[in-house]
PAKOL-565271 format. One record per residue (C-alpha): residue number from 1; residue in three letters; x, y, z. Coordinates in pm, 1 decimal, always signed. Example, Ala and Ser with C-alpha at 12.3 -4.5 7.8 and 13.67 -1.06 7.14 Angstrom:
BEGIN
zanu:1 miba:ala east:+1230.0 north:-450.0 up:+780.0
zanu:2 miba:ser east:+1367.0 north:-106.0 up:+714.0
//
This chain:
BEGIN
zanu:1 miba:met east:-1941.7 north:-191.1 up:-227.0
zanu:2 miba:ser east:-1650.4 north:+81.8 up:-233.5
zanu:3 miba:arg east:-1324.1 north:+53.8 up:-421.0
zanu:4 miba:ala east:-1027.3 north:+91.8 up:-201.9
zanu:5 miba:tyr east:-648.2 north:+80.5 up:-267.8
zanu:6 miba:ile east:-396.2 north:-69.8 up:-16.9
zanu:7 miba:ala east:-22.8 north:-24.8 up:-32.8
zanu:8 miba:leu east:+168.2 north:-340.1 up:+96.0
zanu:9 miba:gly east:+534.3 north:-345.1 up:+207.5
zanu:10 miba:ser east:+766.7 north:-579.4 up:+350.6
zanu:11 miba:asn east:+1163.3 north:-594.6 up:+407.4
zanu:12 miba:leu east:+1191.0 north:-880.0 up:+668.7
zanu:13 miba:glu east:+1145.4 north:-1262.2 up:+663.9
zanu:14 miba:gln east:+1117.0 north:-1323.5 up:+293.5
zanu:15 miba:pro east:+944.0 north:-1012.6 up:+190.5
zanu:16 miba:gln east:+813.0 north:-1143.7 up:-146.2
zanu:17 miba:gln east:+647.2 north:-1427.6 up:+29.6
zanu:18 miba:gln east:+510.3 north:-1193.9 up:+299.8
zanu:19 miba:val east:+348.0 north:-955.9 up:+28.4
zanu:20 miba:arg east:+185.6 north:-1245.9 up:-168.2
zanu:21 miba:ala east:+60.6 north:-1407.3 up:+149.0
zanu:22 miba:ala east:-85.2 north:-1063.4 up:+237.0
zanu:23 miba:phe east:-262.9 north:-1044.0 up:-92.9
zanu:24 miba:ala east:-440.6 north:-1374.3 up:-10.2
zanu:25 miba:ala east:-504.0 north:-1281.2 up:+350.6
zanu:26 miba:leu east:-682.7 north:-953.9 up:+234.4
zanu:27 miba:asp east:-925.2 north:-1165.9 up:+31.8
zanu:28 miba:thr east:-1036.7 north:-1354.0 up:+348.9
zanu:29 miba:val east:-1125.7 north:-1038.7 up:+556.6
zanu:30 miba:pro east:-1499.4 north:-1049.6 up:+607.1
zanu:31 miba:gly east:-1660.8 north:-766.4 up:+397.0
zanu:32 miba:val east:-1357.2 north:-734.2 up:+163.7
zanu:33 miba:arg east:-1276.6 north:-884.6 up:-177.9
zanu:34 miba:leu east:-952.2 north:-870.0 up:-349.5
zanu:35 miba:arg east:-1005.0 north:-745.2 up:-713.5
zanu:36 miba:arg east:-652.6 north:-688.6 up:-839.6
zanu:37 miba:ala east:-303.7 north:-704.1 up:-726.9
zanu:38 miba:ser east:-4.4 north:-517.1 up:-887.5
zanu:39 miba:ser east:+338.1 north:-659.6 up:-954.3
zanu:40 miba:leu east:+582.4 north:-663.8 up:-682.2
zanu:41 miba:tyr east:+866.2 north:-384.8 up:-682.8
zanu:42 miba:arg east:+1183.1 north:-380.0 up:-499.7
zanu:43 miba:thr east:+1238.5 north:-35.0 up:-363.5
zanu:44 miba:ala east:+1515.1 north:+129.5 up:-161.3
zanu:45 miba:pro east:+1424.5 north:+236.2 up:+197.3
zanu:46 miba:val east:+1291.6 north:+585.4 up:+271.2
zanu:47 miba:gly east:+1355.4 north:+768.4 up:+595.9
zanu:48 miba:tyr east:+1566.0 north:+517.4 up:+797.1
zanu:49 miba:leu east:+1819.1 north:+389.8 up:+534.7
zanu:50 miba:asp east:+2017.4 north:+122.6 up:+731.7
zanu:51 miba:gln east:+1780.5 north:-152.2 up:+644.5
zanu:52 miba:pro east:+1699.9 north:-405.4 up:+358.4
zanu:53 miba:asp east:+1530.4 north:-301.1 up:+54.8
zanu:54 miba:phe east:+1147.6 north:-321.2 up:+51.8
zanu:55 miba:ile east:+917.6 north:-526.4 up:-167.9
zanu:56 miba:asn east:+610.8 north:-309.2 up:-232.6
zanu:57 miba:ala east:+275.0 north:-368.2 up:-412.5
zanu:58 miba:val east:-80.9 north:-216.1 up:-425.5
zanu:59 miba:ala east:-395.2 north:-417.9 up:-390.5
zanu:60 miba:glu east:-743.6 north:-290.4 up:-529.8
zanu:61 miba:leu east:-1016.9 north:-410.9 up:-304.3
zanu:62 miba:glu east:-1383.3 north:-395.8 up:-307.8
zanu:63 miba:thr east:-1536.4 north:-347.3 up:+52.7
zanu:64 miba:asp east:-1863.4 north:-268.8 up:+240.1
zanu:65 miba:leu east:-1650.8 north:-185.5 up:+551.9
zanu:66 miba:ser east:-1616.8 north:+180.5 up:+662.8
zanu:67 miba:pro east:-1271.5 north:+340.9 up:+633.6
zanu:68 miba:leu east:-1204.8 north:+307.0 up:+1007.5
zanu:69 miba:ala east:-1318.4 north:-61.2 up:+1007.7
zanu:70 miba:leu east:-1100.9 north:-133.0 up:+713.9
zanu:71 miba:leu east:-802.3 north:+28.5 up:+884.6
zanu:72 miba:asp east:-854.7 north:-186.3 up:+1187.3
zanu:73 miba:ala east:-882.5 north:-507.3 up:+969.5
zanu:74 miba:leu east:-542.1 north:-392.4 up:+805.8
zanu:75 miba:met east:-387.7 north:-329.0 up:+1146.6
zanu:76 miba:ala east:-518.3 north:-682.8 up:+1260.6
zanu:77 miba:leu east:-354.5 north:-849.7 up:+960.2
zanu:78 miba:glu east:-15.8 north:-673.2 up:+1030.1
zanu:79 miba:glu east:-19.0 north:-797.1 up:+1373.2
zanu:80 miba:his east:-118.9 north:-1146.1 up:+1258.0
zanu:81 miba:phe east:+194.0 north:-1142.9 up:+1026.5
zanu:82 miba:gly east:+401.3 north:-1022.1 up:+1315.0
zanu:83 miba:arg east:+460.1 north:-650.3 up:+1271.3
zanu:84 miba:val east:+636.4 north:-482.8 up:+1552.8
zanu:85 miba:arg east:+632.9 north:-100.1 up:+1573.5
zanu:86 miba:ser east:+966.3 north:-26.5 up:+1716.2
zanu:87 miba:phe east:+1040.2 north:+317.1 up:+1540.5
zanu:88 miba:arg east:+925.0 north:+528.8 up:+1258.6
zanu:89 miba:asn east:+1022.2 north:+372.9 up:+916.3
zanu:90 miba:ala east:+1162.4 north:+66.1 up:+1106.0
zanu:91 miba:pro east:+1209.5 north:-262.1 up:+913.0
zanu:92 miba:arg east:+891.1 north:-442.6 up:+904.6
zanu:93 miba:val east:+753.4 north:-798.3 up:+810.0
zanu:94 miba:leu east:+437.3 north:-629.9 up:+666.2
zanu:95 miba:asp east:+304.7 north:-277.1 up:+637.0
zanu:96 miba:leu east:-52.3 north:-223.8 up:+501.8
zanu:97 miba:asp east:-152.3 north:+144.7 up:+436.0
zanu:98 miba:leu east:-499.7 north:+236.7 up:+318.0
zanu:99 miba:leu east:-434.4 north:+492.8 up:+36.5
zanu:100 miba:met east:-764.5 north:+572.0 up:-87.6
zanu:101 miba:met east:-1141.4 north:+475.7 up:-65.8
zanu:102 miba:glu east:-1372.2 north:+560.4 up:-358.0
zanu:103 miba:asp east:-1519.7 north:+916.6 up:-301.6
zanu:104 miba:val east:-1399.5 north:+922.1 up:+56.7
zanu:105 miba:glu east:-1219.8 north:+1237.0 up:+192.3
zanu:106 miba:leu east:-1157.9 north:+1178.6 up:+572.0
zanu:107 miba:glu east:-926.4 north:+1361.6 up:+816.5
zanu:108 miba:ser east:-913.3 north:+1216.1 up:+1172.6
zanu:109 miba:glu east:-668.6 north:+1136.6 up:+1439.7
zanu:110 miba:arg east:-633.6 north:+784.5 up:+1310.0
zanu:111 miba:leu east:-679.2 north:+820.1 up:+939.2
zanu:112 miba:thr east:-645.7 north:+1065.1 up:+645.6
zanu:113 miba:leu east:-786.4 north:+974.2 up:+305.3
zanu:114 miba:pro east:-646.8 north:+990.1 up:+42.3
zanu:115 miba:his east:-319.2 north:+914.1 up:+208.5
zanu:116 miba:pro east:-160.8 north:+1254.5 up:+248.4
zanu:117 miba:arg east:+193.9 north:+1171.8 up:+116.8
zanu:118 miba:met east:+118.1 north:+897.9 up:-158.2
zanu:119 miba:his east:+157.1 north:+1154.4 up:-432.0
zanu:120 miba:glu east:+525.6 north:+1189.0 up:-335.1
zanu:121 miba:arg east:+619.0 north:+827.5 up:-325.4
zanu:122 miba:ala east:+727.5 north:+651.3 up:-630.3
zanu:123 miba:phe east:+717.5 north:+306.1 up:-448.6
zanu:124 miba:val east:+342.5 north:+365.3 up:-407.3
zanu:125 miba:leu east:+262.4 north:+528.9 up:-733.5
zanu:126 miba:ala east:+447.6 north:+278.6 up:-967.5
zanu:127 miba:pro east:+231.1 north:-19.1 up:-849.4
zanu:128 miba:leu east:-74.5 north:+196.8 up:-834.7
zanu:129 miba:ala east:-36.2 north:+330.5 up:-1173.2
zanu:130 miba:glu east:+23.1 north:-24.0 up:-1314.2
zanu:131 miba:leu east:-335.2 north:-108.9 up:-1176.7
zanu:132 miba:gln east:-505.5 north:+216.9 up:-1257.7
zanu:133 miba:pro east:-292.8 north:+473.2 up:-1438.3
zanu:134 miba:asp east:-579.0 north:+719.4 up:-1488.3
zanu:135 miba:leu east:-671.9 north:+710.9 up:-1115.5
zanu:136 miba:ala east:-716.9 north:+1054.4 up:-956.1
zanu:137 miba:val east:-486.8 north:+1078.4 up:-662.1
zanu:138 miba:gly east:-692.5 north:+1313.4 up:-439.5
zanu:139 miba:arg east:-656.2 north:+1666.2 up:-587.7
zanu:140 miba:his east:-297.1 north:+1614.9 up:-713.2
zanu:141 miba:gly east:-364.0 north:+1453.6 up:-1045.9
zanu:142 miba:arg east:-344.3 north:+1101.7 up:-1222.3
zanu:143 miba:ala east:-135.7 north:+832.1 up:-1084.8
zanu:144 miba:asp east:+72.8 north:+788.2 up:-1412.9
zanu:145 miba:arg east:+135.1 north:+1176.8 up:-1446.8
zanu:146 miba:leu east:+242.2 north:+1202.6 up:-1076.2
zanu:147 miba:leu east:+467.4 north:+909.5 up:-1112.4
zanu:148 miba:ala east:+623.0 north:+1052.5 up:-1418.3
zanu:149 miba:gly east:+727.4 north:+1365.5 up:-1210.5
zanu:150 miba:leu east:+912.6 north:+1169.7 up:-962.9
zanu:151 miba:asp east:+1251.4 north:+1007.6 up:-916.1
zanu:152 miba:ala east:+1163.6 north:+641.6 up:-959.7
zanu:153 miba:ser east:+1522.8 north:+532.4 up:-994.1
zanu:154 miba:gly east:+1517.0 north:+323.8 up:-663.1
zanu:155 miba:val east:+1187.5 north:+137.6 up:-777.5
zanu:156 miba:glu east:+1220.6 north:-182.5 up:-977.8
zanu:157 miba:arg east:+937.9 north:-400.4 up:-1100.4
zanu:158 miba:leu east:+1013.5 north:-756.2 up:-1038.9
zanu:159 miba:ala east:+938.2 north:-1022.9 up:-1307.9
zanu:160 miba:gly east:+657.2 north:-1291.2 up:-1247.3
//
């Protein structure tokens, strides 16, 4: 079994409920077990700004799936939740991004691991550092130290 980290995000149709339901759905995927889930974080949109704030989180999984099989499973879950890909950075019911898989470095047309921009995104690093502060984020450094170097003013940890 490999450990994998997934970023979850939603800003449509009761986003907190969407993310919580996605945590449960991840645990039903064959070959996948949800180990831990971060708190939920309210975050300002990035890129396309004329949209509601997001609810973001990170899930730690154990899986015996290959990276591309896990990616396919994540995309199927997004579709099941009603994700429509209208334009880049558009509002969405559910976004699931494969951030990292234990000891896997991969660069293909469909997937790059570790995720190539995660070290620049406070909305990813805050929940990731909550789960595993000393996690090495590729060759960029520890999650907690990377987060400390970013402007995280638009990232708010929610109670409960």
